[in-house]
LUMDOLUM-969090 format. One record per residue: x, y, z of N, C-alpha, C, O in turn. Coordinates in steps of 0.1 Angstrom, whole numbers, plus 5000, padded with zeros to 4 digits. Layout:
N
XYZXYZXYZXYZ ...
//
This chain:
451
500849885000500050005000500950125000500650224993 501950125009502850245009503650254996503850374992 504050144990504750154977503850214967504350294958 502550174966501650224957501450374958501350454949 501450424971501250564974502450644969502350754963 503650584971504950654967504950664951505250764946 504550554945504550554930503550654925503750724915 502350654931501350754927501850894928501550984920 502550924940503051054942504151094932504151204927 504950994928506051024918505451044905505851134897 504350974901503650994889503051124888503051194878 502451174899501751304899502851414898502651514891 503951394905505051494904505551504890505851614885 505751384883506251384869505251454860505651524851 503951424862502951484854502951634855502751714846 503051684868503151824871504351894864504252004859 505451814865506651874859506551884844506951984838 505951784837505751794823504851904819505051984809 503751924827502852044825503652174826503352264818 504452184836505252304838506252324826506452444822 506852224822507752234811507052274798507552364791 505852224795505152264783504752414784504852484774 504452464796504152604798505452684795505352794790 506552634800507852704799508152724784508652834780 507952624776508252634762507552754755508152814746 506352784760505552884754506053024756505653114749 506953044766507553184767508453214755508453324750 509253114751510053124739509153144727509453234718 508053074726507053084715506553234715506253284705 506353284727505753424728506753534724506353624716 507953524730508753644728509753644717510353744713 510053524711510953514700510553584687511353624679 509153604686508653684675509153824675509453884664 509353884687509954014688511354014682511654104674 512153914685513553914680513553904665514353964658 512753814659512753784645512153904637512753964629 510853924639510154024631510554164634510654254625 510654204647510854344650512354374649512754464641 513254314656514654354656515354314644516154394638 515154184639515954134628515554194614516354224605 514254214612513654244599513154384597513654454589 512254424606511454544602511854674609511854774603 512154664622512354794629513554874625513454994624 514654814623515854894619515654984607515855104608 515254924596515055014584513955114586514055224581 512855064593511755154594512055274603511755394600 512655244615512955354624513955444618513955564621 514855394610515855484604515155574594515555694593 514155524587513455614577512655714585512555834580 512055684596511355784604512355894609511956004609 513455844614514455944619514956034607515156154609 515055984595515456064584514356164580514656274576 513156124582512056224580512056344590511656454586 512656314602512656424612514056494612514156594619 514956454603516356504603516356654598515456694590 517356724602517556854597518256854583518456744578 518656964578519256964564520556894564520956854553 521256874575522556804575522356654578523356584579 521156614580520956474582520956434597521156314600 520856524606520956504620519556514627518756604623 519256424637518156454646518856494659520056484661 517956544668518556604681517756554693517056634699 517856424696517156384709517856444721519056434723 517056504729517556574741518656684738519556704746 518556734726519556834722520856784717521756864714 520956654716522256584712522156564697521256494692 523156614689523156584675523556444672524556394676 522656374665522856234661522456214646521456254642 523356144639523056114625521856024625521755924632 520856054616519655974615519955834613519255744618 520955804605521255664601521855584613521955464613 522255654624522855594635521855574647522155514657 520755634645519755644657519355504662519255484674 519055414652518655284656519755214664519455154674 520955214659522055144666522355204680522555124689 522255334681522455394694521355354704521555334716 520055344699518955304707519155164712518855134724 519655074703519854934708520954934718520854864728 522055014716523155014726522555064740522955014750 521755174739521255224752520355114759520355104771 519655044751518754934757519654834764519254774774 520854804759521754704765522254764778522254684788 522554894779522954954791521854944802522154914813 520654974798519554964807519354824812519154804824 519454724803519354584807520454544817520154464826 521654584814522754554823522554604837522954544847 521954724838521754784851520554704859520654694871 519554664851518354614857518454464860517954414870 519154384851519054234852519654184866518954094872 520854224870521354174883520454204895520254124904 519854324894518954364905517654274905517254224916 517054254894515854174893516254024896515453954903 517353984891517753844893517953814908517453704913 518653894915518853874930517553884937517253804946 516653974933515353984940514453864937513753814946 514553804925513753694922514253574930513453494935 515553554931516053444939515753454954515453354961 515953574959515753594973514253584977513953514987 513453644970511953634973511353514969510253474973 511953434959511253314954510053344946509253244944 509853464941508653494934509153554920509153674918 509453464911509953504898508753534889508853624880 507653474891506553484882505953624881505753674870 505753704892505353844890506353924883505954014875 507653904885508653974878508653944863508854024855 508453814860508453764846507253834839507253874828 506053834846504853894841505154044838504754094828 505754114847506054254846506954284834506654374826 507954204832508854214821508154184808508354264798 507454074807506754034795505754144790505754174779 504954194799503854284795504354424793503754504786 505454464800506154584796506654584782506454674774 507354474779507954454765506854444755506954504744 505754364758504654354748503954484746503554514734 503754554756503054684755503854784746503354854738 505154794749506054884742506054844727506054924718 506154714724506154664710504854694703504854734692 503754664710502454694704502254844701501754884691 502854934710502755074708503555124696503355244691 504455034690505155074678504255104666504655154656 502955064667502055094657501955244654501555284643 502255324664502055464664503255534658503355664659 504255464653505555524648505355574634506055534625 504455674632504255734619505055864618505555914628 505155914606505656044604507056064608507955994603 507256154618508656184622508856154637509656214644 508056054642508056024657509255934660509055834666 510455974656511655894659511955874673512355764678 511755984681512055974696511155874703511655804712 509855874699508955774705509455634701509455544710 509955614689510455484684511655444693511755334697 512555544695513755514703513355464717513955374723 512455544723512055504737511355374738511755294746 510555344728509855214728510855094726510654994731 511855124717512855024714513654994727513854874730 514055094734514855074746514054994757514554904763 512755034758511954964768511754824764511854734773 511354794752511054664747512254574748512154454752 513354624743514654544743515054504757515454394759 515054604766515554584779514554484786514954394794 513254504784512254414790512454274785512254174793 512754254772512954124767514154054773514153934776 515254134775516454074782516154034796516553924800 515454114804515054084817514153954818514353864826 513153954809512253844808512853714805512653614810 513853724795514553604791515453544802515553424804 516053634809516853594821516053524831516453414836 514853574834513953504844513453374838513453274845 513153374826512653244819513753144819513453024822 514953174816516053084816516353024830516652904831 516153114840516453064854515452964859515752894869 514352944852513452834856513952694852513552594858 514852694842515252564836515752464847515252354847 516752504856517152404865516052364876516252264883 515052444876513952414886512852324880512252244888 512652324867511552244861512052124854511252034850 513352104853513851984846515051924854516051994857 514951794858516051724864517251724855517051734843 518451694860519651704851519551614838520051664828 518951494839518951414827517951464817518051414805 517051554820516151604810516451744804515851784795 517451804810517751944808518051974793517552074788 518951894787519351924773518051924764517952004755 517251814766516051804757515051914760514551974750 514851954772513952064775514352194770513652264764 515652224771516252344766516152354751515752454745 516452234744516352234730514952254725514752324715 513952194732512552214727512152354729511352414721 512652424740512352564741512752654730512052734724 514052624726514652704714513852664702513552754694 513452544700512752504688511352574687510952614677 510652584699509452654699509552794695508852854687 510652864700510953004696511153024682510553114676 511952934676512252954662511052924653510852984643 510252824657509052794650508052904650507452944640 507852974661506953084662507553204654506753264646 508853224654509453334646509253314631508853404624 509353184627509153154613507653174609507353224598 506753124617505353134614504853274613504153314603 505253354623504753494622505453574611504853664605 506753544609507453614598506853584585506753674576 506353464582505653434570504453524568504253584558 503653534579502453614578502853764576502153834569 503853814583504353944582504753974567504454084562 505453884561505953904548504853904538504853984528 503853824540502653824531502053964531501654014521 501854014544501254144545502054254539501554344532 503354254542504254354538504454354522504354464516 504654244516504954234502503654254494503654294482 502454224500501254244493500354364499499154354498 501054464504500354564512499354644502498254684507 499754654490498854724481497454654479496454714479 497554524478496354444476495454444488494254414487 496054474500495354484512494854624515494154654525 495154714505494754854507495554934518495055024524 496754894520497654954530498855014523499354974513 499255124530500555184526501655094531501455014540 502855114526504055034531504255064546504554974553 504155184549504355224563503355164573503655114583 502055164568501055104577501254954578501054894589 501654884567501954744568503054714578502954614586 504154794578505254774587504754794601505154714610 503954894604503554924617502554814622502654784634 501854754614500954644618501854524621501554454631 502854494613503754384616504454404630504554314637 504854524632505554554645504554534657504854464667 503354584656502354574666501954434668501654384680 501854354657501354214659502354134667501954034674 503654164667504654094675504354124690504454024698 503954244693503654274707502354204712502354154723 501354204703500154134707500353984708499853914718 501153924700501553784700502253754714501953654721 503253834717504053824729503153824741503153734750 502253924742501353934754500353824755500053774766 499853774743498753674744499353534748498853474757 500553494742501053364745501853364759502153254764 502253484764502853484777501953434788502353394799 500653444785499653394795499853244799499653204810 500253164789500453024791501552994801501252924811 502753044800503753014810503453074823503753014834 502753194823502453254836501353184844501253194856 500553104837499553014843500152884848499752834859 501252834841501652704845502952694853503152604861 503852804852505052804860504652824875503752904878 505452764884505252784898506452854904507652834900 506152934915507252994922507752894933506952814938 509052904935509652824946510452904955511352984950 510252904967511052984977512252914981512252794985 513452974980514652914983515152964997515353084999 515352865006515852905019517352945019517853005028 518052915007519452945007519753095007520853135010 518753175003519053315002518453395013518653525013 517653335022516953415031517753495041517353605045 518953445045519753515055520753605049521553665057 520753615036521853705030521453845030520353885034 522453935026522254075027521154125017520854055007 520554235020519554285011520054314997521254334995 519154304987519554344973519954484972519354574979 521054514964521454644963521354684948521254604940 521354824946521054864932522154834922523354824925 521654824909522454834897523854764897523954644899 524854844894526154784892526754724906527554634905 526254774917526654714930526254574931526954484936 524954544926524454414926525254324916525554214919 525554384905526354314895527754274901528154164899 528354374908529654344914529554234924530454144925 528454234932528254134942528053994935528553894940 527353994924527153864917528453814912528753694913 529353904906530653864901531553814912532253714910 531453874924532253834935531853694940532753604943 530553664940530053534943530453434933530853314936 530453464920530853374910532353334910532753234906 533153424916534553394918534753274927535853214927 533753244935533853124944533652994936533852884941 533253014923533052904914533752924901533152954891 535152914902535952954890535652874878535852914867 535252744879534952664868533652714861533552704848 532752764868531552824862531952944854531452964843 532853024860533353144853534053104840534053174830 534852994841535552944829534652914818534952944806 533552844821532552814811531952944805531752954793 531653034814530953164810531953234801531453304791 533253234803534153304795534253234781534253304771 534253104780534253034768532953064760532953094748 531853064767530553094761530553244755530053264744 531053334763531153474759531853484746531453564737 532953414744533753424732533053364720532853434710 532653234721532053174709530653234706530253234695 529953274717528653334714528753474707527953514699 529853544710530153664703530253644688529753724680 530953534685531053494671529753464665529453504654 528853384672527553354667526753474665526153494654 526653564675525853684673526353774662525553844655 527653784660528253864649527853804635527553884626 527853674634527453614621526053644618525653684607 525153634629523753664627523553804622522753834613 524253904629524054044626524654094613524254184607 525754024609526554074597526353994585526854034574 525653884586525453794574524653874563524953854551 523653954567522954034556523854134550523754164538 524754194558525654294552526554224542526854274531 527054104546527954024537527153984524527753994513 525953944526525153904514524854024505524954004493 524554144510524154254502525354324496525354354484 526454344504527554424499528654344491529154394482 528854214496529854134489529354044479529954024468 528153994481527553894472526453954463525953884454 526154084464525254154455523854084455523254064444 523354054467522053984468520954094472521254184479 519754074467518654164469518054144483518254044490 517154244487516554234500515654114501515554054512 514954084490513953964491514753834494514253754501 515953824488516753704490517253704504517253594510 517653814510518053814524516953784534517253714543 515753834531514653804540514253654539513953594549 514353604527514053454525515053374533514753274538 516353424533517353344540517153354555517353254562 516653464560516353474574515253374578515353304588 514253364569513153274572513653124571513253044579 514553094562515152964561515852924574515752814578 516653024579517352994591516452964603516652874610 515353044603514353014614513752874613513652814624 513452834601512752704600513752594603513452504611 514952594598515952494600516552494614516952394619 516452604621516952614635516052524644516552474654 514752514640513852424648514452274647514652214657 514652234635515152094633516552084639516851984646 517452184638518752184643518752174658519552094664 517952254665517852244680517452104685518052054694 516452044678515951914683517051804679517251714688 517651814668518651714664519851724673520351614678 520351844676521551844685521151814700521951754707 519851834703519451784716519451634717519851584728 519151564706519151424706520651374706520951274713 521551444699522951404699523451414713524351334717 523051514721523551534734523151424743523951394753 522051354741521751234749522751124748522951054758 523351114736524250994735525751044736526550964740 526051164732527451214733527751314744528851344746 526651364750526851464761526851604755527151634743 526351704763526151834759527551904755527551974745 528551884763529851944760530351904747530751984739 530451774744530951724731530151774720530651804709 528851784722527951824711528151974708528252014696 528352054718528652194716529952214709530052294700 530952134713532252144707532152104692532752174684 531352004689531151974675530452084667530852104656 529552154674528852264667529752374664529652444654 530752394673531752504671532652474659532952564651 532952344657533752304645532852334633533352384623 531552304634530652324622530652474619530652514607 530552554629530452704627531752744619531652824610 532952704623534152744617534152694602534652764593 533652574600533652524586532652604577532952634566 531552644583530552724576531152854572530952904560 531852924581532453054578533553034567533653114558 534252924568535252904558534652884544535152934534 533552814544532852794531532252924526532252954514 531753014536531253144532532253234525531853314517 533453214529534553294523534553274508534953374500 534253154503534453124489533153134481533053094469 532053184487530753194480530853284468531453394469 530353244456530453334445529353444446528253424452 529653564441528753674441527653644431527753584421 526453704434525253694425524753554424524053524414 524953464434524453324434523653304446524153244456 522353334446521453314458521453174463521353154475 521553074454521452934458522452894468522252834478 523752944466524852914475524652984488525052934499 524053104488523853174500522753104508522853104521 521753044502520752964509521352844515520952794526 522352784508523052664514523752704526523752634536 524452824526525152874538524152904549524352864560 522952964546521952994556521452864562521152854574 521352754554520852624559521852574569521452524580 523152584566524152534576524052614589524152554600 523852744588523752834600522552784608522652774620 521452774601520252734608520352604616519852584627 521052504610521152374616521952374629521752294637 522952464630523852464642523452574651523752564663 522652674647522352784655521552754667522052774679 520352694666519552664677520152564687520052584699 520752464681521352364690522552414698522552384710 523452484693524552544700524052634711524652634722 523052714709522552804719521752724730521952754742 520952634726520152554735520952474745520752474757 521952404739522852324748523752404757524052354768 524152524752524952604761524152654773524652654784 522852684771521952714782521752604792521852624804 521552484786521252374795522552334803522552294815 523752344796524952304803525252414814525652374825 525052534811525252644822524352614834524752644845 523152564831522152544842522652444852522352454864 523552354848524152254857525252324866525552274877 525752434862526852504868526452614878527252684884 525152634880524552734888524352684902523652584903 524852744913524552704926523052704929522452804925 522452604936521052614939520652734947521352784956 519552794943519052914949519553044943519153154948 520453034933520953154927520753154912521553214904 519653084908519453064893519253194886519953224876 518353284891518153414883519353504884519653564874 520053504895521153594896522253554887522853634880 522553424886523653374877523153384862523953414853 521853354860521453374846521453514841521353544829 521453614851521553754846522953774840523053844830 523953714846525353724841525353654827526053694818 524653534826524653464814523953544803524453544791 522853604806522153684796522953804792522853844780 523653864801524553974797525653934788526054004779 526153814790527153754781526453734767527153764757 525253694767524553674754524253804747524353814735 523753904754523254024748524154154750524354224741 524754164762525354284765526854294762527454404762 527454174760528954174758529354144744530554134741 528354134735528754094721529154214712528354254704 530354264715530754384708532154354701532454424692 532854254706534154234700534054184686534854224677 533054094684532954044670532654144660533354154650 531654234662531354344652532654434651532854484640 533354454662534554544661535554474652536154544644 535854344654536854284646536354274631537154304622 535054254629534554254616534754384609535254394598 534454494616534654634611536054664608536354724598 536954634618538354664616538954594605539754644597 538654464603539154384592538754444579539554444570 537454484578536954544565537754674563538054704551 537854754573538554884572539954864567540454944558 540654764572542054744568542254674555543254704547 541254584551541454514538540554554527540754524516 539354624531538454654521537654534515536954544505 537754424522537054304518536154244529536554214540 534854224525533954164535534254014536533953954546 534953954526535353814527536353794538536253704546 537353884538538353884549537653904563538053844573 536653994563535954024575535253904580535253884592 534553834572533753724576534653604581534353534590 535753584574536653474578537353504591537753414598 537553634594538153674607537353624619537953604630 536053594617535253554628535553404632535053364643 536253334624536553194628537353194641537253094648 538153304644538953314656538053294668538553224678 536853344668535953334680535553184683535453144694 535353104672535052964674536252884678536052784685 537352914673538652844676538952864691539252774698 538952994695539253024709538252974718538552914729 536952984715535852934723535952784725535752734735 536252714714536452574714537552534724537452444732 538752604723539852574731539552594746539952514755 538852704749538452734763537452634769537652594780 536452604761535452514765536052374767535652304777 536852324758537452194759538252174772538452064777 538752284778539552284790538752284803539252264814 537452304802536552314814536152174818535552104810 536552124830536151994835534652004840534452024852 533751984831532352014835531851924846531051974854 532251804847531751714858532251774872531451784881 533451814872533951874885533252014887532952044899 533052084877532352214878530952204884530552274892 530252094879528852074884528952034899528052084906 529851944902529951904916530352024925529852034936 531252104921531652224929530552324931530552394941 529552324921528452414922527352364932526452434936 527552234936526652174946525452104939524452084945 525652064926524551994919524951854916526051814916 523951764914524151624911524751624897524351694888 525751534895526351524881525651414873525451304877 525151454861524351364853525351254848526551264847 524651134844525451024839526251064826527351024824 525551144818526251184805526151334804524951394804 527251414803527251554802528251604793528451724791 
//
């Protein structure tokens, strides 16, 4: 009788865990549309055109009286959003861990970002300053929300399930991004047949991402549970901004192997983010490809990233997450090497390159997240994932800098793209040196049979 009760309890716990995991996947489904449709495709060119409408005769706008070239306004707004996120994430992460109430903070971040994105519908005429403010708010809110979302992973998935759960989350995100982007492109490219101006079509696409984000965020907010951690109750109160970040870094120094992984991730992820952001420049400037080809390539990456995330998640079950990530870094280096030799004016070969990127993109990111989750001390999930999220979003500047310097010195985008191989070589070498089993044990977590 007692054994039956224990089995029934274990079955109920497993069923509840599966339900929570399914809810968790839907946050990626909700917010990834913002990254794809808003940041990657529509907002940059549109906000730049709005800023140019408001510019003076010399091509400058003057937010708060500061002269800014209209063509630089979008980039500066993104940079400012990163600064805001870096200030807020450690503070929110520590508060979430200490109070054990992540869900209200996740709801606040999600609906702040969704509301700001939906309000982009009103970016008509010369309202560039409104666009900049909404971009800063939405981008920072997405960073904070993603940090909180990631920090649930070690709580909702036991070690042996984590690679698969993380991979499914990424797959959900890429699937949603592809689905909504198809609808957006139909509306944008056929705006005349819908009786819309090009501007109205873009604003509807922007706002639809915010509505999607807000609607589907309801699912994880209903299914995820808060867990109070006694490990943080007796610690000092949360302190503001950079002081909290400094406190987090000091604590991480007690776990040098976790820091070693984070350094490796910072390097190779910088390479990944630079490839994503500069591939369209390489395609348009070096390969003479049109905008429609580049947008189709973005869509292809989104679709294949779903399959790639799931496939690499399965590989991790048999070969371990660390080996699978190392294999993906080799693939990244090979893809960039092939990209160097792509002929100009040949869209088919660019699509082949995009296919390779899609297949390794989702998996390398998903498995990095799950591997890091094993290295986080219990009770400090949100705080440590704030550092992880800053590595993902706030520290990716070396790659673009190297890309730009290489082009400036050589005048060749081919040389610039091949220079990024260095990030994958160095990242591979650093990650290969991390003894992940010992790192997991030092963090106070159970070591999975295969990692």
